C-alpha positions in Angstrom: -100.1 161.7 61.2 -102.2 160.2 63.9 -100.7 158.7 67.0 -102.7 155.5 66.5 -104.7 153.7 63.8 -107.4 151.2 63.8 -105.3 148.6 61.9 -102.0 147.1 62.9 -98.8 147.2 60.8 -99.4 143.5 60.1 -102.7 144.4 58.4 -101.0 147.2 56.5 -98.3 144.9 55.3 -100.9 142.3 54.2 -102.7 145.0 52.3 -99.5 146.0 50.5 -98.8 142.4 49.5 -102.3 141.8 48.4 -102.0 144.8 46.0 -98.5 143.8 44.7 -97.2 140.3 45.4 -93.7 141.4 44.3 -93.5 144.5 46.3 -90.0 145.1 47.7 -89.5 145.3 51.5 -88.2 148.8 51.3 -91.4 149.9 49.4 -93.6 148.0 51.9 -91.8 149.8 54.8 -92.2 153.2 53.2 -95.9 152.6 52.4 -96.7 151.4 56.0 -94.4 154.0 57.7 -92.1 151.6 59.4 -88.5 150.6 59.0 -87.3 148.1 56.5 -86.2 145.8 59.4 -89.7 146.0 60.9 -91.3 145.1 57.6 -88.9 142.2 57.3 -89.9 141.0 60.8 -93.6 141.3 60.0 -93.3 139.4 56.8 -91.3 136.7 58.6 -94.1 136.4 61.2 -96.8 136.2 58.6 -94.8 133.5 56.8 -94.2 131.6 60.0 -97.9 131.6 60.8 -98.9 130.5 57.3 -100.6 133.7 56.2 -98.0 134.2 53.5 -95.5 132.1 51.6 -92.4 133.5 50.1 -90.9 132.4 46.8 -87.7 133.7 45.2 -88.3 135.3 41.7 -84.9 136.3 40.4 -83.4 138.8 42.8 -86.8 139.6 44.4 -89.3 137.8 46.6 -92.9 137.1 45.5 -95.5 136.5 48.1 -98.5 134.2 48.1 -101.4 135.3 50.4 -104.0 133.0 51.8 -107.2 135.1 52.0 -109.3 132.2 53.3 -107.4 132.1 56.6 -109.1 133.5 59.7 -108.2 136.7 61.5 -106.3 136.0 64.7 -108.1 137.8 67.5 -110.9 135.7 69.2 -113.4 138.5 68.5 -112.6 138.4 64.7 -111.9 134.6 64.1 -115.2 134.2 62.3 -113.9 136.5 59.5 -111.2 135.8 56.9 -108.2 137.8 55.9 -109.7 138.2 52.4 -112.8 139.9 53.9 -110.6 142.5 55.5 -108.6 143.1 52.4 -111.7 143.4 50.2 -113.2 145.9 52.7 -110.0 148.0 52.5 -110.1 148.1 48.7 -107.9 145.2 47.7 -109.4 143.4 44.7 -106.4 141.1 44.2 -105.3 138.3 46.5 -101.8 137.4 45.5 
């Protein structure tokens, strides 16, 4: 695997959630290639900043993604999260 990638782990987590809003943290961590604790931290940051909301669904969490929100970096603020996700092949915004 490459030493670096063009997208952050935050973007990778968002992509996972956009494809499956009920994806377990352990499955997100495995898909992204990070620890479950790191996935939990990233989800918490995305929730704290309003990019996701988390709702309990039985024993699992279900996430709601807000694709209309802007990307965070000043060079990218004129683009929305949904644009990035669509470019990366996500056709569902949970």
